[in-house]
C-alpha positions as CSV (number, residue, x, y, z in Angstrom):
1,M,216.7,137.2,107.8
2,S,216.0,133.7,109.0
3,L,212.9,132.2,107.4
4,F,212.4,130.3,110.7
5,T,212.1,133.4,112.8
6,S,208.6,133.7,114.2
7,P,207.0,137.0,113.6
8,K,206.4,139.5,116.4
9,T,202.7,140.6,116.6
10,I,202.3,144.4,116.9
11,T,198.8,145.7,117.7
12,I,198.0,149.3,116.9
13,S,194.6,150.9,117.7
14,G,193.3,154.0,115.8
15,A,195.2,152.5,112.9
16,A,193.4,154.6,110.2
17,G,194.3,157.9,112.0
18,Q,196.9,160.5,111.2
19,L,199.4,159.6,113.8
20,C,199.3,155.9,112.8
21,Y,199.9,156.9,109.2
22,S,203.4,158.0,110.4
23,L,203.8,155.1,112.8
24,L,202.8,152.1,110.7
25,F,205.3,152.4,107.9
26,R,208.2,152.7,110.3
27,L,207.1,149.6,112.2
28,A,206.7,147.7,108.9
29,A,210.3,148.8,108.0
30,G,211.8,147.3,111.1
31,D,212.4,150.4,113.2
32,L,211.2,148.7,116.4
33,F,212.5,145.2,116.4
34,G,215.3,145.6,113.8
35,P,216.0,144.5,110.3
36,Q,216.0,140.7,111.0
37,Q,212.7,140.4,112.8
38,P,209.5,139.6,110.8
39,V,206.3,141.2,112.1
40,E,202.5,140.7,111.9
41,L,200.5,143.9,112.1
42,R,197.1,143.9,113.8
43,L,195.3,147.0,112.9
44,L,192.3,148.0,115.1
45,D,189.9,150.7,114.3
46,L,186.1,151.5,114.4
47,P,183.8,149.8,111.9
48,Q,183.2,153.1,110.1
49,A,187.0,153.5,109.7
50,Q,187.6,150.2,108.0
51,T,187.4,151.5,104.4
52,A,190.0,154.2,105.2
53,L,192.1,151.5,107.0
54,R,192.0,149.3,103.9
55,G,193.5,152.2,101.9
56,V,196.4,152.4,104.5
57,V,196.9,148.6,104.2
58,M,197.0,148.9,100.4
59,E,199.9,151.4,100.7
60,I,201.8,149.2,103.2
61,E,201.3,146.3,100.7
62,D,202.6,148.5,97.9
63,C,205.8,149.2,99.8
64,A,206.7,145.5,99.7
65,F,208.2,145.5,103.1
66,P,210.2,142.2,103.5
67,L,209.6,142.0,107.2
68,V,205.7,142.2,107.0
69,Q,204.5,138.6,107.0
70,N,200.8,139.3,107.7
71,I,198.4,142.2,108.2
72,V,195.1,141.8,110.0
73,M,192.4,144.5,109.9
74,T,189.7,144.4,112.6
75,D,187.2,146.3,114.6
76,D,187.3,143.6,117.3
77,P,189.7,144.2,120.2
78,A,189.7,140.5,121.0
79,V,191.1,139.7,117.6
80,A,193.6,142.7,117.7
81,F,195.0,141.7,121.1
82,D,195.2,137.9,120.6
83,D,198.8,136.8,121.4
84,A,200.1,140.4,121.0
85,D,203.8,141.0,121.7
86,V,203.6,144.8,121.8
87,V,200.6,147.1,121.7
88,F,200.4,150.8,120.7
89,L,197.1,152.3,121.8
90,V,196.8,155.3,119.7
91,G,193.1,155.6,119.2
92,S,191.1,157.7,121.7
93,R,188.1,160.0,121.7
94,P,189.3,163.5,120.8
95,R,187.8,166.5,122.6
96,S,185.3,168.2,120.3
97,K,183.9,171.7,120.5
98,G,181.6,172.2,123.4
99,M,182.7,168.9,125.1
100,E,183.4,169.2,128.8
101,R,186.5,167.6,130.2
102,R,184.4,165.2,132.2
103,D,182.6,164.1,129.1
104,L,185.9,163.4,127.4
105,M,187.0,161.3,130.3
106,S,183.8,159.3,130.3
107,A,184.0,158.6,126.6
108,N,187.6,157.4,126.8
109,A,186.8,155.4,130.0
110,E,184.4,153.2,127.9
111,I,187.0,152.7,125.1
112,F,189.8,151.7,127.4
113,K,187.6,149.6,129.6
114,I,186.8,147.4,126.6
115,Q,190.4,147.3,125.5
116,G,191.6,146.5,129.0
117,Q,189.3,143.5,129.2
118,A,190.5,142.3,125.8
119,L,194.1,142.8,126.9
120,N,193.5,140.8,130.0
121,E,191.9,137.9,128.1
122,K,194.0,137.7,124.9
123,A,197.5,139.3,125.1
124,K,200.7,137.5,126.0
125,R,201.6,137.9,129.7
126,D,204.9,139.6,128.7
127,C,203.2,141.9,126.2
128,R,204.2,145.6,126.6
129,V,201.5,148.2,126.1
130,L,202.1,151.8,125.3
131,V,199.2,154.2,125.6
132,V,199.5,157.1,123.3
133,G,195.9,158.4,122.9
134,N,195.1,161.3,125.2
135,P,194.6,161.8,128.0
136,A,197.3,159.1,127.9
137,N,198.1,158.8,131.7
138,T,194.5,158.5,132.7
139,N,193.6,156.2,129.8
140,A,196.5,153.9,130.9
141,S,195.0,153.9,134.4
142,I,191.6,152.8,133.1
143,L,193.2,150.1,131.0
144,I,195.1,148.7,134.0
145,R,192.0,148.8,136.2
146,N,190.2,146.6,133.6
147,A,193.0,144.1,133.2
148,P,193.3,142.7,136.7
149,D,195.4,139.7,135.6
150,F,197.8,141.7,133.6
151,D,201.0,143.1,135.3
152,P,200.6,146.9,135.6
153,R,204.4,147.2,135.0
154,Q,203.7,146.0,131.4
155,V,201.7,149.2,130.8
156,S,203.2,152.7,130.2
157,S,201.8,155.9,128.8
158,M,203.8,158.1,126.4
159,I,205.7,161.0,127.8
160,R,208.7,160.5,125.5
161,L,207.5,163.1,123.1
162,D,207.8,165.8,125.8
163,H,211.2,164.4,126.7
164,N,212.4,164.6,123.1
165,R,211.0,168.1,122.8
166,A,212.8,169.2,125.9
167,L,216.1,167.6,124.7
168,T,216.0,169.6,121.5
169,Q,215.4,172.9,123.3
170,L,218.3,172.2,125.8
171,S,220.7,171.1,123.0
172,R,220.0,174.3,121.1
173,K,220.6,176.5,124.1
174,A,223.8,174.6,125.1
175,R,224.9,174.3,121.4
176,C,225.4,170.6,121.6
177,Q,224.0,167.4,120.1
178,V,220.9,165.9,121.8
179,G,222.7,162.6,122.4
180,E,225.3,164.4,124.5
181,I,222.7,165.3,127.2
182,D,221.8,162.8,129.9
183,R,219.6,162.7,133.0
184,L,216.8,164.9,131.8
185,I,213.5,164.2,133.4
186,V,209.9,164.9,132.5
187,W,207.7,164.5,135.5
188,G,203.9,164.0,135.7
189,N,201.2,164.2,133.2
190,H,201.3,164.5,129.4
191,S,199.6,167.8,129.6
192,P,200.5,171.5,130.0
193,T,201.2,170.8,133.7
194,M,204.2,168.5,132.9
195,F,207.5,169.4,134.5
196,A,210.6,169.3,132.3
197,D,213.4,169.2,134.9
198,W,217.1,169.9,134.1
199,S,218.2,169.7,137.7
200,Y,220.2,166.5,137.2
201,S,221.1,166.9,133.5
202,R,224.7,166.4,132.5
203,L,226.8,167.5,129.5
204,D,230.4,166.5,129.2
205,G,230.6,165.6,132.9
206,K,229.2,169.0,134.0
207,A,225.8,170.0,135.3
208,L,223.9,171.3,132.3
209,S,222.7,174.3,134.3
210,D,226.4,175.3,134.8
211,V,226.9,175.2,131.1
212,I,223.8,177.2,130.1
213,L,223.9,179.6,133.1
214,D,220.5,181.0,132.6
215,K,218.0,180.0,135.2
216,S,215.5,182.7,134.1
217,W,215.4,181.1,130.7
218,Y,214.9,177.7,132.2
219,C,211.9,178.8,134.4
220,E,210.3,181.4,132.1
221,V,211.0,180.1,128.6
222,F,212.1,176.5,128.6
223,I,209.5,174.9,130.9
224,P,206.4,176.6,129.5
225,E,207.7,176.2,125.9
226,V,208.0,172.5,126.3
227,A,204.6,172.3,127.9
228,R,202.9,174.4,125.1
229,R,204.8,172.7,122.2
230,G,201.8,170.5,121.2
231,T,199.5,173.6,121.0
232,A,202.2,175.5,119.0
233,V,202.3,172.7,116.5
234,I,198.6,172.7,116.0
235,E,198.5,176.5,115.6
236,T,201.4,176.4,113.1
237,R,200.6,173.2,111.2
238,G,196.9,173.2,111.5
239,A,197.0,169.6,112.8
240,S,198.3,167.9,115.9
241,S,201.7,166.3,116.1
242,A,201.9,163.1,114.1
243,A,205.4,162.2,112.8
244,S,207.1,163.4,116.0
245,A,204.6,161.5,118.2
246,A,205.1,158.4,116.2
247,N,208.8,158.7,116.5
248,A,208.5,159.2,120.3
249,A,206.3,156.1,120.6
250,I,208.9,154.0,118.8
251,D,211.7,155.5,120.9
252,Q,209.9,154.7,124.2
253,M,209.0,151.2,123.2
254,R,212.4,150.4,121.8
255,D,214.2,151.6,124.9
256,W,211.8,149.6,127.0
257,L,212.5,146.5,125.0
258,N,216.3,146.9,124.4
259,G,217.4,149.0,127.4
260,T,219.0,152.4,127.7
261,R,222.5,151.2,128.6
262,G,222.5,153.1,131.9
263,R,221.2,156.3,130.6
264,W,218.1,158.0,132.1
265,T,214.9,158.5,130.1
266,S,211.3,159.5,131.0
267,M,208.4,157.1,131.1
268,A,204.9,157.4,132.6
269,V,204.4,154.3,134.7
270,A,202.4,153.2,137.7
271,S,203.7,154.8,140.8
272,E,205.0,152.6,143.5
273,G,204.9,155.5,146.0
274,H,208.2,157.2,144.9
275,Y,208.4,160.9,145.5
276,D,205.1,160.9,147.3
277,V,203.2,160.2,144.1
278,P,200.0,158.2,145.1
279,E,200.5,154.5,144.5
280,G,199.1,153.3,141.2
281,L,198.9,156.7,139.6
282,I,200.4,156.7,136.1
283,C,203.0,159.5,136.3
284,G,206.1,160.5,134.4
285,F,209.3,159.4,136.3
286,P,213.0,159.2,135.5
287,V,213.8,155.6,134.6
288,I,216.6,153.3,133.4
289,C,215.5,150.5,131.1
290,E,217.3,147.1,131.2
291,N,216.4,143.5,130.5
292,G,213.1,144.3,129.0
293,S,211.9,146.2,132.1
294,F,212.5,149.5,133.8
295,R,213.4,150.8,137.2
296,I,212.5,154.2,138.6
297,I,215.5,156.3,139.7
298,E,215.1,156.6,143.5
299,G,216.5,159.0,146.1
300,L,216.6,162.2,144.2
301,K,216.5,165.3,146.5
302,L,213.8,167.7,145.3
303,D,214.1,171.4,146.1
304,D,211.1,173.6,146.8
305,F,210.7,174.6,143.2
306,Q,210.7,171.0,142.0
307,Q,208.3,169.9,144.7
308,V,205.8,172.6,143.7
309,M,206.0,171.7,140.0
310,L,205.7,168.0,140.7
311,A,202.8,168.6,143.1
312,R,200.9,170.6,140.5
313,T,201.0,168.0,137.8
314,V,200.3,165.1,140.3
315,A,197.2,167.1,141.5
316,E,195.9,167.2,137.9
317,L,196.4,163.4,137.5
318,V,194.5,162.8,140.8
319,E,191.7,165.1,139.6
320,E,191.5,163.1,136.3
321,R,191.5,159.8,138.1
322,D,188.7,160.9,140.4
323,A,186.7,162.3,137.5
324,V,186.8,158.9,135.8
325,R,185.8,157.1,139.0
């Protein structure tokens, strides 16, 4: 490692939370930028979480990670976003018992309004921002709306966890390795309306559907199982996904930065009108990442089933957007 390499600044919100406890140690170990790139960690959380956050920082310090050059704890978004290279927005208001969905949207609107303003004023213009905290798609929309000088293409919300979950289910059914499957798509919202689509997926040069040969399984088991996986984890584990969500966040950001070498992946990004998704809506699309950016795969022909499934999840996103407005 060169002593003259400038550290990359990584900002993480909700840093004292359960998901970040799985995320931070991997970032500190170099899982995002690699084993030669020093990092500075900017850890953002609420004032009442600073004591717990200090305990997390003590553990990071005790790991003696060679790449960690500095750690900043703060409850001020302006400090957290200052000159940030990448941002993981994990912190969001969870839905509590008796809370209406509209109340949840309102609470998160205030959080992401403040963070959007700080992003607009303080972050590097080429900073990449991944919104993980739910409702992730709509929170990303709020962030963009409050960062008018920041390129919306520099903001994405996480749908990679759903993509990874779908890959595992398909690889088990096809009895192959997950890395052998390409062209899987997860469309829409990171919610039970998401649409995991195998229509273009390939395995050894063949259509994956021709390898599995079980469309009833695809429609009746696979799609709903991927959509319900988060709930199944909570019911089984007694807590929401943490390690798998942290892993997916790193996967999505790393592919965004380094490229996918021509392979498709799924990212939730601002629509440019593709597939009749309203412009500006943060929606899961098939993309290829290259040169630190992404491009949406265009021109796919959607059959009636695909159109119905996509329309359902887009309708939910529009409803969430309008509820916030």
